[in-house]
MARVEXMI-259730 format. One record per residue: residue number from 1; residue in three letters; chain; x, y, z of N, C-alpha, C in turn. Coordinates in nm, 3 decimals, m for minus. Layout:
  gunu  fivex  lumdren     n_c1     n_c2     n_c3    ca_c1    ca_c2    ca_c3     c_c1     c_c2     c_c3
   NUM    Ala        A        X        Y        Z        X        Y        Z        X        Y        Z
...
***
This chain:
  gunu  fivex  lumdren     n_c1     n_c2     n_c3    ca_c1    ca_c2    ca_c3     c_c1     c_c2     c_c3
     1    Met        A   m6.056    3.869   18.444   m5.962    3.779   18.510   m6.009    3.635   18.488
     2    Glu        A   m5.915    3.547   18.462   m5.947    3.407   18.435   m6.022    3.340   18.550
     3    Arg        A   m5.985    3.374   18.673   m6.051    3.310   18.788   m6.202    3.332   18.783
     4    Asn        A   m6.243    3.453   18.748   m6.386    3.481   18.740   m6.452    3.401   18.629
     5    Lys        A   m6.382    3.385   18.516   m6.436    3.309   18.404   m6.454    3.162   18.444
     6    Phe        A   m6.357    3.106   18.512   m6.364    2.966   18.553   m6.470    2.947   18.662
     7    Met        A   m6.479    3.044   18.753   m6.582    3.034   18.857   m6.720    3.045   18.794
     8    Ala        A   m6.735    3.121   18.688   m6.864    3.130   18.619   m6.908    2.993   18.569
     9    Leu        A   m6.815    2.909   18.525   m6.849    2.773   18.483   m6.900    2.692   18.601
    10    Ala        A   m6.835    2.707   18.716   m6.879    2.637   18.837   m7.018    2.686   18.880
    11    Leu        A   m7.042    2.815   18.869   m7.173    2.871   18.904   m7.281    2.819   18.809
    12    Asp        A   m7.247    2.800   18.682   m7.343    2.740   18.588   m7.378    2.598   18.631
    13    Glu        A   m7.280    2.524   18.678   m7.306    2.388   18.727   m7.394    2.392   18.852
    14    Ala        A   m7.372    2.490   18.939   m7.455    2.504   19.059   m7.600    2.530   19.020
    15    Lys        A   m7.620    2.613   18.920   m7.757    2.642   18.873   m7.822    2.517   18.814
    16    Ala        A   m7.743    2.436   18.743   m7.796    2.310   18.688   m7.834    2.215   18.801
    17    Ala        A   m7.754    2.211   18.907   m7.787    2.127   19.023   m7.919    2.173   19.084
    18    Glu        A   m7.935    2.303   19.098   m8.058    2.357   19.156   m8.180    2.318   19.072
    19    Lys        A   m8.169    2.328   18.941   m8.280    2.291   18.853   m8.316    2.144   18.868
    20    Ala        A   m8.217    2.062   18.904   m8.241    1.919   18.922   m8.288    1.886   19.064
    21    Gly        A   m8.306    1.989   19.147   m8.351    1.967   19.284   m8.242    1.933   19.382
    22    Glu        A   m8.118    1.952   19.341   m8.002    1.926   19.428   m7.957    2.056   19.494
    23    Val        A   m7.882    2.045   19.602   m7.822    2.163   19.663   m7.731    2.227   19.557
    24    Pro        A   m7.747    2.357   19.530   m7.677    2.420   19.419   m7.529    2.449   19.443
    25    Ile        A   m7.451    2.347   19.422   m7.306    2.359   19.430   m7.249    2.303   19.301
    26    Gly        A   m7.155    2.377   19.242   m7.093    2.335   19.117   m6.942    2.345   19.127
    27    Ala        A   m6.876    2.267   19.039   m6.730    2.265   19.040   m6.677    2.240   18.899
    28    Val        A   m6.556    2.284   18.876   m6.488    2.260   18.749   m6.339    2.239   18.776
    29    Val        A   m6.280    2.141   18.709   m6.136    2.120   18.714   m6.078    2.174   18.584
    30    Met        A   m5.980    2.262   18.599   m5.913    2.323   18.485   m5.770    2.270   18.477
    31    Gly        A   m5.727    2.237   18.355   m5.589    2.197   18.335   m5.499    2.319   18.338
    32    Ala        A   m5.369    2.295   18.348   m5.272    2.404   18.357   m5.280    2.497   18.236
    33    Glu        A   m5.320    2.443   18.120   m5.329    2.524   17.998   m5.464    2.593   17.983
    34    Gly        A   m5.550    2.582   18.083   m5.679    2.650   18.081   m5.791    2.571   18.016
    35    Arg        A   m5.772    2.442   17.996   m5.874    2.357   17.935   m5.962    2.295   18.043
    36    Val        A   m6.092    2.291   18.021   m6.185    2.226   18.113   m6.162    2.075   18.104
    37    Leu        A   m6.129    2.015   18.218   m6.105    1.871   18.223   m6.222    1.795   18.285
    38    Gly        A   m6.296    1.861   18.372   m6.409    1.794   18.436   m6.504    1.894   18.498
    39    Leu        A   m6.632    1.868   18.479   m6.738    1.949   18.540   m6.809    1.863   18.643
    40    Gly        A   m6.859    1.927   18.747   m6.934    1.853   18.849   m7.036    1.941   18.916
    41    Arg        A   m7.141    1.876   18.960   m7.243    1.943   19.039   m7.296    1.841   19.138
    42    Asn        A   m7.357    1.889   19.243   m7.413    1.796   19.340   m7.514    1.705   19.271
    43    Arg        A   m7.502    1.574   19.300   m7.592    1.474   19.242   m7.629    1.369   19.346
    44    Asn        A   m7.632    1.409   19.472   m7.662    1.315   19.580   m7.795    1.244   19.561
    45    Arg        A   m7.899    1.320   19.533   m8.032    1.262   19.516   m8.042    1.181   19.387
    46    Glu        A   m7.989    1.237   19.279   m7.995    1.170   19.150   m7.925    1.035   19.153
    47    Arg        A   m7.809    1.030   19.215   m7.729    0.907   19.216   m7.750    0.822   19.342
    48    Leu        A   m7.831    0.873   19.435   m7.851    0.804   19.563   m7.715    0.772   19.625
    49    Asp        A   m7.632    0.875   19.628   m7.492    0.859   19.668   m7.449    0.978   19.753
    50    Pro        A   m7.424    0.957   19.882   m7.384    1.069   19.968   m7.248    1.128   19.932
    51    Ser        A   m7.169    1.057   19.852   m7.038    1.111   19.812   m7.044    1.185   19.679
    52    Ala        A   m7.160    1.198   19.618   m7.172    1.262   19.487   m7.177    1.415   19.500
    53    His        A   m7.077    1.469   19.566   m7.063    1.614   19.579   m7.002    1.669   19.450
    54    Ala        A   m7.021    1.797   19.426   m6.973    1.861   19.303   m6.822    1.841   19.284
    55    Glu        A   m6.746    1.856   19.391   m6.600    1.843   19.380   m6.560    1.701   19.339
    56    Ile        A   m6.622    1.603   19.402   m6.591    1.463   19.372   m6.628    1.432   19.227
    57    Glu        A   m6.744    1.480   19.183   m6.788    1.458   19.046   m6.689    1.520   18.946
    58    Ala        A   m6.645    1.642   18.973   m6.550    1.709   18.883   m6.415    1.640   18.882
    59    Ile        A   m6.369    1.598   19.000   m6.240    1.527   19.008   m6.247    1.395   18.932
    60    Arg        A   m6.355    1.320   18.951   m6.370    1.192   18.878   m6.369    1.214   18.729
    61    Ala        A   m6.444    1.316   18.682   m6.450    1.344   18.539   m6.313    1.383   18.484
    62    Ala        A   m6.240    1.465   18.558   m6.107    1.509   18.513   m6.009    1.392   18.509
    63    Cys        A   m6.014    1.306   18.608   m5.926    1.188   18.608   m5.957    1.099   18.487
    64    Gln        A   m6.084    1.084   18.453   m6.122    1.006   18.335   m6.072    1.073   18.207
    65    Thr        A   m6.085    1.204   18.200   m6.038    1.279   18.083   m5.889    1.258   18.061
    66    Leu        A   m5.812    1.266   18.169   m5.666    1.253   18.159   m5.619    1.108   18.160
    67    Gly        A   m5.704    1.019   18.208   m5.662    0.880   18.222   m5.559    0.863   18.332
    68    Leu        A   m5.571    0.945   18.435   m5.474    0.945   18.545   m5.548    0.950   18.680
    69    Pro        A   m5.488    0.894   18.785   m5.552    0.898   18.917   m5.523    1.026   18.996
    70    Arg        A   m5.436    1.111   18.944   m5.401    1.236   19.013   m5.411    1.352   18.915
    71    Leu        A   m5.428    1.470   18.970   m5.450    1.589   18.889   m5.342    1.694   18.915
    72    Asp        A   m5.217    1.651   18.911   m5.105    1.743   18.930   m5.115    1.860   18.831
    73    Gly        A   m5.096    1.981   18.879   m5.097    2.098   18.792   m5.235    2.148   18.757
    74    Cys        A   m5.340    2.087   18.812   m5.477    2.127   18.782   m5.535    2.212   18.894
    75    Asp        A   m5.633    2.293   18.858   m5.700    2.379   18.954   m5.847    2.339   18.964
    76    Leu        A   m5.901    2.346   19.085   m6.042    2.317   19.109   m6.112    2.444   19.152
    77    Tyr        A   m6.219    2.478   19.082   m6.305    2.591   19.115   m6.436    2.534   19.166
    78    Val        A   m6.481    2.580   19.282   m6.605    2.529   19.340   m6.679    2.644   19.407
    79    Thr        A   m6.811    2.636   19.405   m6.892    2.748   19.451   m6.907    2.758   19.603
    80    Leu        A   m6.867    2.655   19.676   m6.875    2.657   19.822   m6.749    2.593   19.879
    81    Glu        A   m6.700    2.646   19.988   m6.585    2.587   20.057   m6.608    2.437   20.073
    82    Pro        A   m6.513    2.354   20.029   m6.533    2.210   20.037   m6.549    2.158   20.180
    83    Cys        A   m6.632    2.055   20.191   m6.650    1.985   20.319   m6.524    1.903   20.346
    84    Pro        A   m6.512    1.844   20.465   m6.393    1.763   20.496   m6.372    1.646   20.398
    85    Met        A   m6.479    1.578   20.357   m6.464    1.467   20.263   m6.403    1.516   20.131
    86    Cys        A   m6.457    1.625   20.079   m6.408    1.677   19.952   m6.267    1.735   19.965
    87    Ala        A   m6.239    1.798   20.078   m6.103    1.850   20.100   m6.001    1.736   20.097
    88    Gln        A   m6.035    1.624   20.157   m5.943    1.510   20.156   m5.927    1.456   20.014
    89    Ala        A   m6.037    1.450   19.938   m6.028    1.405   19.799   m5.940    1.500   19.717
    90    Ile        A   m5.949    1.629   19.743   m5.865    1.728   19.674   m5.719    1.701   19.705
    91    Ala        A   m5.690    1.672   19.830   m5.552    1.640   19.868   m5.505    1.512   19.800
    92    Phe        A   m5.588    1.408   19.801   m5.551    1.282   19.737   m5.529    1.300   19.587
    93    Ala        A   m5.608    1.386   19.524   m5.594    1.410   19.380   m5.475    1.499   19.348
    94    Gln        A   m5.416    1.557   19.450   m5.301    1.647   19.437   m5.331    1.766   19.346
    95    Ile        A   m5.448    1.825   19.369   m5.489    1.947   19.299   m5.388    2.057   19.333
    96    Arg        A   m5.346    2.133   19.232   m5.249    2.241   19.254   m5.310    2.358   19.330
    97    Arg        A   m5.431    2.399   19.288   m5.493    2.518   19.346   m5.642    2.495   19.362
    98    Leu        A   m5.694    2.531   19.478   m5.837    2.528   19.507   m5.886    2.672   19.514
    99    Val        A   m5.985    2.703   19.433   m6.048    2.835   19.434   m6.195    2.813   19.466
   100    Phe        A   m6.243    2.872   19.575   m6.384    2.857   19.609   m6.449    2.992   19.626
   101    Ala        A   m6.581    2.993   19.610   m6.658    3.118   19.615   m6.698    3.151   19.759
   102    Ala        A   m6.797    3.079   19.811   m6.854    3.111   19.942   m6.784    3.032   20.052
   103    Tyr        A   m6.761    3.098   20.163   m6.708    3.032   20.282   m6.822    2.956   20.349
   104    Asp        A   m6.787    2.845   20.417   m6.890    2.764   20.484   m6.850    2.739   20.629
   105    Pro        A   m6.883    2.834   20.718   m6.846    2.819   20.859   m6.907    2.695   20.924
   106    Lys        A   m7.022    2.650   20.876   m7.090    2.535   20.938   m7.034    2.401   20.890
   107    Gly        A   m7.012    2.386   20.760   m6.974    2.255   20.707   m6.842    2.250   20.634
   108    Gly        A   m6.773    2.362   20.626   m6.647    2.366   20.552   m6.536    2.287   20.621
   109    Gly        A   m6.444    2.239   20.541   m6.332    2.162   20.595   m6.197    2.217   20.558
   110    Val        A   m6.195    2.339   20.500   m6.069    2.399   20.455   m6.031    2.516   20.544
   111    Glu        A   m6.115    2.618   20.547   m6.092    2.737   20.629   m6.168    2.728   20.761
   112    His        A   m6.257    2.633   20.773   m6.339    2.613   20.892   m6.332    2.467   20.934
   113    Gly        A   m6.396    2.435   21.045   m6.403    2.296   21.090   m6.265    2.234   21.107
   114    Pro        A   m6.245    2.114   21.054   m6.120    2.042   21.078   m5.999    2.095   21.001
   115    Arg        A   m6.019    2.187   20.907   m5.906    2.243   20.831   m5.813    2.131   20.782
   116    Ile        A   m5.867    2.048   20.697   m5.801    1.926   20.652   m5.658    1.948   20.605
   117    Phe        A   m5.634    2.054   20.529   m5.500    2.075   20.473   m5.396    2.111   20.579
   118    Asp        A   m5.441    2.150   20.698   m5.349    2.184   20.806   m5.315    2.064   20.895
   119    Gln        A   m5.378    1.951   20.869   m5.355    1.832   20.953   m5.224    1.763   20.915
   120    Pro        A   m5.151    1.710   21.014   m5.026    1.642   20.983   m5.045    1.517   20.896
   121    Ser        A   m5.164    1.459   20.898   m5.191    1.340   20.817   m5.220    1.375   20.670
   122    Cys        A   m5.233    1.504   20.639   m5.258    1.548   20.502   m5.123    1.570   20.433
   123    His        A   m5.097    1.493   20.330   m4.965    1.496   20.266   m4.956    1.590   20.146
   124    His        A   m5.065    1.655   20.111   m5.063    1.751   20.001   m5.156    1.867   20.036
   125    Arg        A   m5.103    1.988   20.025   m5.184    2.107   20.050   m5.183    2.193   19.925
   126    Pro        A   m5.298    2.211   19.863   m5.304    2.300   19.747   m5.299    2.446   19.791
   127    Glu        A   m5.268    2.532   19.698   m5.286    2.674   19.722   m5.437    2.694   19.735
   128    Val        A   m5.480    2.778   19.829   m5.623    2.799   19.853   m5.656    2.947   19.839
   129    Ile        A   m5.758    2.974   19.757   m5.806    3.110   19.737   m5.957    3.108   19.757
   130    Gly        A   m6.006    3.183   19.854   m6.149    3.188   19.881   m6.209    3.322   19.846
   131    Gly        A   m6.341    3.323   19.825   m6.414    3.447   19.805   m6.431    3.492   19.660
   132    Ile        A   m6.386    3.413   19.563   m6.401    3.449   19.422   m6.545    3.417   19.378
   133    Gly        A   m6.622    3.518   19.345   m6.762    3.497   19.308   m6.852    3.470   19.427
   134    Glu        A   m6.808    3.511   19.544   m6.879    3.479   19.668   m7.023    3.529   19.671
   135    Ser        A   m7.047    3.653   19.632   m7.182    3.708   19.645   m7.283    3.632   19.559
   136    Glu        A   m7.245    3.594   19.437   m7.338    3.519   19.352   m7.364    3.380   19.409
   137    Ala        A   m7.259    3.314   19.456   m7.275    3.180   19.512   m7.363    3.183   19.637
   138    Val        A   m7.340    3.281   19.723   m7.421    3.294   19.844   m7.567    3.321   19.807
   139    Gly        A   m7.588    3.405   19.707   m7.724    3.436   19.664   m7.798    3.312   19.614
   140    Ile        A   m7.730    3.231   19.536   m7.791    3.107   19.484   m7.828    3.013   19.599
   141    Leu        A   m7.735    2.995   19.692   m7.760    2.906   19.805   m7.872    2.957   19.895
   142    Lys        A   m7.870    3.086   19.927   m7.974    3.142   20.013   m8.112    3.129   19.949
   143    Ala        A   m8.121    3.159   19.820   m8.250    3.149   19.751   m8.299    3.005   19.751
   144    Phe        A   m8.210    2.910   19.730   m8.247    2.768   19.728   m8.304    2.727   19.863
   145    Phe        A   m8.234    2.756   19.971   m8.281    2.714   20.103   m8.404    2.791   20.148
   146    Gln        A   m8.414    2.918   20.109   m8.535    2.994   20.143   m8.657    2.933   20.074
   147    Ala        A   m8.642    2.895   19.948   m8.752    2.833   19.874   m8.794    2.701   19.938
   148    Arg        A   m8.701    2.627   19.991   m8.733    2.499   20.057   m8.806    2.521   20.188
   149    Arg        A   m8.776    2.632   20.257   m8.843    2.663   20.383   m8.985    2.713   20.359
   150    Asp        A   m9.006    2.779   20.247   m9.138    2.840   20.218   m9.241    2.740   20.177
***
C-alpha cells in the first residue's frame, strides 16, 4: 500500500533526526501524483529554533519546491501526531490529507489536546488518518527516550 511506502520515508527521516541527537520525528509531503515534494525531520537543536519540527520543515521544503505558499492536493506523512503548532501550520498550508503513525495523548493537537481542526477558528480541515506505521514509530520514540534516561 502506498501509505506504508510514504510513511517509510517519514520513518527514515525520524531515524536521521535520532542520529543527529534530535527527537526522532520525521515527515514527508507528497504531491497528488505521488512525488516527494519535501522532507523534514526535527531540527530544533541544530537550528536553535523551537519551530523546527519535522512537519514545519517538510511543509517549508514542499512550498519551496512548488514555489507556492499553499499545498493544495498534497498529503503529509508524519511519524507522530502533530502538536497544536504543527496542526495549525497544516491547516494554513491547506494540506489535503494528514497521515500520522503514533498517537500523542500528551502533546498531540489533532486527536488529542486542543483538536485544532475541530476549532471554529480553523478554516481548513484535512482528512486525517492515524496509526499507519504506529508500532515502528512508537518503538523508535521509546528507544530514544529510554536511552536518554539511562
